[in-house]
C-alpha positions in Angstrom: -31.2 -6.8 20.4 -33.5 -8.6 18.2 -32.6 -10.7 15.1 -35.5 -12.4 12.8 -37.9 -11.5 15.6 -35.7 -13.3 18.4 -35.1 -11.0 21.6 -31.9 -12.2 21.6 -31.0 -10.7 25.4 -34.2 -11.6 26.5 -33.0 -15.1 25.7 -29.6 -15.1 27.0 -31.0 -13.5 30.6 -33.9 -16.4 30.8 -31.0 -18.9 30.4 -28.9 -17.2 32.8 -31.8 -17.4 35.0 -32.6 -21.1 34.3 -28.6 -22.2 35.1 -29.0 -20.6 38.2 -32.1 -22.1 39.6 -31.0 -25.6 37.9 -28.6 -27.1 40.2 -28.4 -30.3 38.7 -26.6 -29.0 36.1 -23.0 -30.5 36.1 -19.7 -28.0 36.3 -18.8 -28.6 32.9 -21.7 -28.1 31.2 -22.4 -25.1 33.1 -19.1 -23.7 32.0 -19.5 -24.7 28.6 -23.2 -23.0 28.3 -21.6 -19.9 30.0 -18.8 -19.8 27.1 -21.2 -20.2 24.4 -23.1 -17.5 25.9 -20.1 -15.2 25.6 -19.1 -16.1 22.2 -23.0 -15.2 21.2 -22.5 -11.4 22.6 -19.3 -11.0 20.8 -20.9 -12.0 17.8 -23.6 -10.0 18.3 -21.6 -7.0 19.0 -20.3 -7.4 15.8 -22.9 -8.4 14.0 -24.8 -4.9 15.3 -21.9 -2.6 14.8 -22.0 -0.1 12.1 -21.0 3.6 10.9 -23.3 5.0 13.7 -21.9 3.4 16.8 -18.5 2.1 15.8 -15.4 3.2 13.2 -17.0 1.1 10.2 -17.3 3.3 7.3 -20.9 3.8 6.0 -19.8 1.7 3.2 -19.8 -1.2 5.1 -23.4 -0.8 6.5 -25.8 -3.9 5.8 -28.8 -2.7 3.2 -27.7 1.0 4.2 -30.8 3.1 3.6 -30.5 6.3 1.6 -31.8 9.2 4.2 -34.8 10.6 2.5 -34.8 14.3 2.3 -37.6 16.1 4.1 -39.4 18.5 1.5 -38.4 22.2 2.4 -39.6 25.1 1.4 -37.1 26.2 -1.3 -37.4 25.4 -5.1 -35.1 22.9 -6.7 -32.2 24.5 -8.5 -30.2 27.9 -7.9 -31.3 29.8 -4.7 -31.8 34.0 -4.9 -28.3 35.6 -4.4 -26.1 32.6 -5.3 -22.9 33.6 -7.3 -23.9 31.8 -10.9 -21.3 29.8 -13.1 -22.9 30.1 -16.4 -20.5 29.6 -19.4 -19.4 32.8 -20.5 -17.8 33.3 -24.1 -14.3 34.5 -24.2 -13.0 37.1 -25.8 -10.4 35.4 -27.9 -11.2 32.1 -29.2 -8.7 29.6 -30.9 -10.3 29.1 -34.0 -13.0 31.4 -35.9 -15.2 29.7 -38.6 -17.4 32.1 -40.8 -20.6 30.8 -41.6 -21.8 32.6 -44.8 -25.1 33.0 -46.0 -26.1 30.8 -48.9 -26.4 33.4 -52.2 -29.0 31.2 -53.9 -31.6 31.5 -51.2 -31.6 35.5 -51.4 -34.7 37.1 -52.9 -34.1 38.2 -56.2 -33.6 42.0 -57.4 -32.5 43.0 -53.9 -29.0 44.2 -53.0 -27.3 42.8 -49.7 -24.4 43.7 -47.9 -22.5 42.2 -44.8 -23.2 44.4 -41.6 -21.7 42.3 -39.0 -22.0 38.5 -37.7 -23.8 36.9 -34.7 -21.6 34.6 -32.5 -21.9 31.7 -31.1 -19.1 29.7 -29.2 -18.7 26.0 -28.6 -16.6 24.9 -25.8 -14.9 21.7 -26.8 -11.5 19.5 -26.2 -8.9 18.9 -28.3 -6.2 16.2 -26.7 -3.7 15.8 -28.8 0.0 14.8 -29.4 2.4 18.0 -29.2 5.9 17.4 -30.2 8.3 20.3 -30.1 11.5 20.0 -32.1 14.5 22.0 -31.2 17.4 22.5 -33.7 20.5 23.9 -32.2 22.6 26.1 -35.0 26.2 25.1 -35.6 28.6 27.7 -36.7 31.8 26.6 -38.3 34.8 28.7 -39.1 37.4 28.4 -41.9 39.7 26.4 -39.4 36.4 23.8 -39.1 36.2 24.7 -35.4 32.1 24.3 -34.6 30.4 26.1 -31.9 26.9 24.8 -31.1 23.9 26.6 -29.5 23.1 24.9 -25.9 19.5 23.4 -25.8 16.9 24.8 -23.3 17.8 23.5 -19.8 15.8 20.0 -19.5 16.0 19.2 -23.0 18.8 16.4 -22.7 18.2 13.6 -25.0 17.4 13.3 -28.8 13.8 12.2 -27.9 12.2 12.3 -24.4 8.8 13.3 -22.8 7.9 16.7 -22.0 7.3 18.0 -18.4 3.1 18.6 -19.1 3.1 14.8 -20.3 4.9 13.7 -17.2 2.6 15.9 -15.0 -0.8 14.6 -16.7 0.5 11.0 -16.3 1.6 11.4 -12.7 -2.2 13.6 -11.8 -4.0 10.3 -13.4 -1.9 7.7 -11.1 -1.4 9.7 -7.9 -4.4 11.9 -7.7 -7.0 10.5 -9.6 -5.8 7.0 -8.6 -5.9 5.3 -12.2 -3.8 1.8 -12.6 -0.8 1.7 -14.7 -2.4 -0.5 -17.2 -5.8 2.0 -17.7 -3.2 5.1 -18.1 -1.1 3.6 -20.4 -4.3 2.7 -22.5 -5.7 6.3 -22.0 -2.5 7.8 -23.5 -2.5 5.2 -26.6 -6.3 5.8 -27.3 -6.3 9.6 -26.8 -3.0 10.7 -28.4 -1.2 7.6 -29.8 1.3 7.2 -27.5 2.7 4.2 -26.1 3.7 4.4 -23.0 5.1 1.7 -20.8 4.6 0.9 -17.4 8.0 1.3 -16.4 8.1 4.9 -18.1 4.8 5.6 -15.5 7.0 4.6 -12.7 9.5 6.6 -13.8 7.4 9.7 -13.8 6.1 8.9 -10.5 9.6 8.6 -9.2 10.9 11.6 -10.6 7.9 13.7 -9.0 9.0 11.8 -5.8 12.6 13.2 -5.9 11.5 16.4 -7.2 9.0 16.9 -4.0 12.1 16.4 -1.7 11.9 19.9 -0.6 8.6 20.1 -0.2 8.6 16.9 2.6 11.2 19.2 4.8 9.3 22.4 4.1 5.6 20.7 5.2 7.2 19.2 8.2 8.6 22.1 9.8 5.5 24.1 8.9 2.9 21.5 10.4 5.6 21.7 13.6 5.3 25.0 14.0 1.2 25.3 13.4 -0.8 25.8 16.1 -3.0 22.8 15.6 -2.6 19.2 13.9 -5.2 16.7 13.4 -3.6 12.8 13.7 -4.3 9.7 12.7 -3.3 6.4 11.2 -5.0 3.7 9.0 -3.6 0.2 8.5 -2.7 -0.1 4.8 -1.4 -3.2 2.7 2.0 -3.3 1.2 3.5 -6.2 -0.5 0.8 -8.3 1.5 2.3 -7.2 4.6 0.2 -5.1 7.3 2.0 -1.8 7.7 0.2 1.7 9.1 -0.1 5.1 7.0 0.2 7.9 9.5 -1.0 11.2 9.2 -0.6 14.9 10.4 -2.4 18.0 8.8 -4.5 20.9 9.0 -6.7 22.9 7.0 -4.0 24.5 5.3 -1.6 21.4 5.1 -0.9 17.4 4.6 1.7 15.1 5.4 1.1 11.3 4.7 3.8 8.8 5.8 3.8 4.8 5.8 5.7 3.0 8.5 6.1 -0.9 9.8 4.8 0.4 13.2 1.8 2.2 14.7 2.9 3.9 17.7 5.4 5.8 19.1 8.6 4.7 16.9 6.6 5.7 13.9 6.0 9.1 15.5 9.5 9.9 16.6 10.6 8.5 12.9 8.2 10.9 10.9 9.6 13.7 13.1 6.9 16.3 13.3 5.3 15.5 16.7 8.5 15.8 19.0 9.0 19.4 17.7 5.1 20.0 18.1 3.8 22.3 20.9 0.6 23.3 19.6 -2.8 21.3 20.1 -3.0 18.1 18.9 -6.4 16.4 17.8 -6.6 12.8 17.9 -8.6 9.7 18.4 -7.1 8.9 22.0 -4.4 6.5 20.7 -2.0 6.6 23.4 1.1 7.1 21.8 0.1 10.4 21.1 0.0 11.2 24.8 3.5 10.7 25.2 4.1 14.3 23.3 4.1 17.2 25.9 1.4 19.3 23.9 -1.9 20.3 24.1 -4.5 17.5 23.4 -8.1 17.5 22.0 -10.0 14.1 21.7 -12.1 13.5 18.4 -15.9 13.7 19.8 -17.4 11.9 16.3 -15.7 9.0 18.1 -16.9 9.5 21.5 -20.7 10.0 19.8 -20.3 6.7 18.1 -19.3 4.8 21.5 -21.8 6.1 23.2 -24.5 5.0 20.5 -23.2 1.4 20.8 -23.0 1.8 24.9 -26.9 2.9 24.3 -27.9 0.3 21.7 -26.2 -2.8 22.9 -25.5 -2.4 26.9 -28.6 0.0 27.3 -26.8 2.2 28.9 -29.5 5.5 29.6 -26.7 7.7 30.2 -24.8 7.4 27.2 -27.8 8.4 25.2 -28.0 11.7 27.7 -24.1 12.3 27.2 -24.7 12.0 23.2 -27.3 15.1 23.0 -25.4 17.0 25.6 -22.4 16.9 23.4 -24.3 17.5 20.4 -26.0 20.5 22.0 -22.6 21.8 22.9 -21.4 21.8 19.6 -24.1 23.9 18.4 -24.0 26.3 21.2 -20.3 27.1 19.9 -21.3 27.0 16.6 -23.8 29.7 17.1 -21.5 31.7 19.2 -18.9 31.8 16.4 -16.5 29.5 17.2 -15.9 29.4 20.9 -18.0 30.3 23.9 -17.0 32.9 26.8 -15.4 31.5 30.1 -18.7 31.8 32.0 -20.8 29.7 29.6 -18.2 27.3 28.7 -18.2 26.7 32.6 -21.8 26.1 32.8 -21.6 23.5 30.0 -18.4 21.7 31.8 -20.4 21.7 35.3 -23.4 20.0 33.0 -20.9 17.7 31.9 -20.0 16.7 35.3 -23.3 16.0 36.2 -24.1 13.9 33.4 -21.0 11.5 34.2 -22.1 11.9 38.1 -25.3 10.2 37.1 -23.6 7.9 35.0 -21.9 6.5 38.0 -24.9 5.2 39.5 -26.0 3.4 36.3 -22.5 2.0 35.3 -20.5 1.9 38.7 -16.8 0.2 38.3 -16.3 -3.6 39.4 -16.8 -4.6 42.7 -13.4 -5.0 44.4 -14.7 -7.0 47.0 -15.0 -9.6 44.1 -11.5 -10.0 43.3 -9.8 -13.4 43.9 -6.4 -12.7 44.5 -5.6 -11.3 41.4 -3.2 -8.4 40.5 -3.9 -5.2 38.6 -6.8 -3.4 37.5 -10.5 -5.4 37.3 -11.7 -5.6 33.9 -14.4 -3.2 33.2 -17.2 -3.2 30.4 -16.6 -1.2 27.3 -19.3 1.2 28.9 -17.4 1.8 31.6 -14.1 2.4 30.1 -15.7 4.9 28.3 -17.2 6.7 31.0 -13.7 6.6 32.6 -11.9 7.9 29.5 -14.9 11.3 29.3 -14.2 11.7 32.7 -10.5 11.4 33.1 -10.0 13.2 30.1 -12.8 16.1 30.3 -10.2 19.0 29.2 -9.0 17.6 26.0 -13.0 16.1 25.6 -14.3 19.6 25.9 -11.7 21.8 24.6 -13.5 23.1 21.6 -15.6 24.9 23.9 -13.5 28.0 24.8 -10.5 27.6 22.1 -11.4 28.8 18.6 -8.4 26.7 16.8 -9.9 23.3 18.0 -12.6 21.7 16.5 -15.6 19.4 17.6 -14.1 16.4 16.0 -10.8 15.1 14.0 -12.5 14.6 10.9 -10.1 16.9 9.2 -7.3 13.8 9.7 -9.7 11.4 8.6 -10.4 13.2 5.5 -7.0 13.6 4.4 -6.6 9.6 4.8 -9.8 8.7 2.9 -7.9 8.7 -0.5 -5.9 6.3 0.4 -8.3 4.0 1.6 -9.9 4.4 -2.0 -6.4 3.5 -3.4 -6.7 0.3 -1.6 -9.8 -0.7 -2.6 -8.7 0.0 -6.1 -5.5 -1.6 -6.3 -5.7 -3.9 -3.3 -2.2 -3.0 -2.1 1.1 -1.7 -2.7 3.6 -3.7 -4.3 6.6 -2.1 -2.3 7.3 0.3 0.5 9.2 2.4 -2.3 5.6 2.5 -4.3 3.8 3.6 -0.9 6.7 6.2 -0.2 6.1 7.7 -3.7 2.4 7.7 -3.5 2.4 9.6 0.3 4.8 12.0 -0.5 3.1 12.9 -3.9 -0.3 12.7 -2.4 0.7 15.0 0.3 1.9 17.7 -2.2 -1.4 17.5 -4.3 -3.4 17.4 -0.8 -1.8 20.8 0.3 -1.7 22.3 -3.4 -5.7 22.0 -3.1 -5.7 23.2 0.2 -3.6 26.1 -0.8 -6.2 27.1 -3.6 -3.7 25.3 -6.2 -5.1 22.9 -8.8 -3.1 19.3 -8.8 -2.3 19.7 -12.5 -0.8 22.7 -12.2 1.8 22.0 -9.0 2.8 18.8 -11.1 3.4 21.2 -14.1 5.4 23.5 -11.6 7.5 20.7 -10.2 8.3 18.9 -13.7 9.4 22.0 -14.7 11.4 22.8 -12.2 9.6 25.9 -10.3 8.6 26.1 -6.5 4.8 26.2 -5.8 3.9 29.5 -4.9 2.6 28.7 -1.5 5.7 27.4 -0.4 7.2 31.3 -0.9 3.8 32.8 0.6 3.0 32.5 4.5 0.6 29.4 4.2 -3.4 29.1 6.0 -2.3 26.4 8.1 
């Protein structure tokens, strides 16, 4: 690796050779120099880490260059055969304004009559407050006995907020991730409503309570599904480190916060203990405590292989990268899975690549053991090699199982908005707030996957209606 035109790897190799040749160096100085070289290597590993060779997101890449698009044969704009989305007129406009000809401009001596209208429509937005007053009829007989008509369900107070307003506020808070103060300013500027932060929190709390049935429904559906993507990421709750757990697929999403990252949290969430399909994950060991099929994320493998090639100069890692990508292309071209004979051919090529890797990256020499018990320390490249070797079935499950994808990107996409929320707000102030966000966000994410708009499902929630997808066969 080079920094400011200095080949650091060559410099370190030169220092090691000098220490080996110079017997006059005292043991204490030698130990100090070796410690410094280890620290330099650790810092170099951190400096050279980016989104292509580690789990760092692309946003953290220093001086990230924009990928230049190669000039293609197609012209910019809509392509032949595409279905356009041109703005179309509506049959029943909300308002009609007639533009009349100024009769003073007509030629003298000619008689004109109206024969029709040329129409043009302007689509605009009218954001306004809409207040409905319910007046319950009161009947009274001669004896003074009164009968009052019942108010509609949900109309419980002399003055209250309606379901659409609540749904809109929760949409801005939980879907668009706006802070309470900005939502308050929005309602005050746009519709003249002075909502307090307390009211906004109450709306979110009400949405959380009303979505309790969804929580039981989605957990049951995920536990019964063929495939689950699982992932976890750190979150800040009240200044303390917690974890967000995600279980999802292409039709369902469930997010849950927990103080722990491992098995205890997974048991308490209650999905994986009942799951018997294929679990796609990034090789976090607690997942292997569950007796189900496993599929490992090859996007993680590609990044780790990139690091092994760039930092450890492992040529086998580059060959394995190319092989995995070629396998993925072959599966895509075959429509999602390969016939058994072709899949076995790729597995043989995979094993052959690892066999050659054993020569380049051998295990530690057991003869160098100095009375220590247990497993000798491996390099990161060796650990990766052994994982690819020992978990071959889970790494290559995507070859012939059409339900299994090449990566765990679905799970990572489903927790991405949580990371955006943390960037905007910094943290959750309380664990209760994190619970509200996760349940409501899970509902909205599932609704989008089931082709239902976020605003629509929130309006249904506040009007006491169950989302349509909960009573229909789900896609997940």
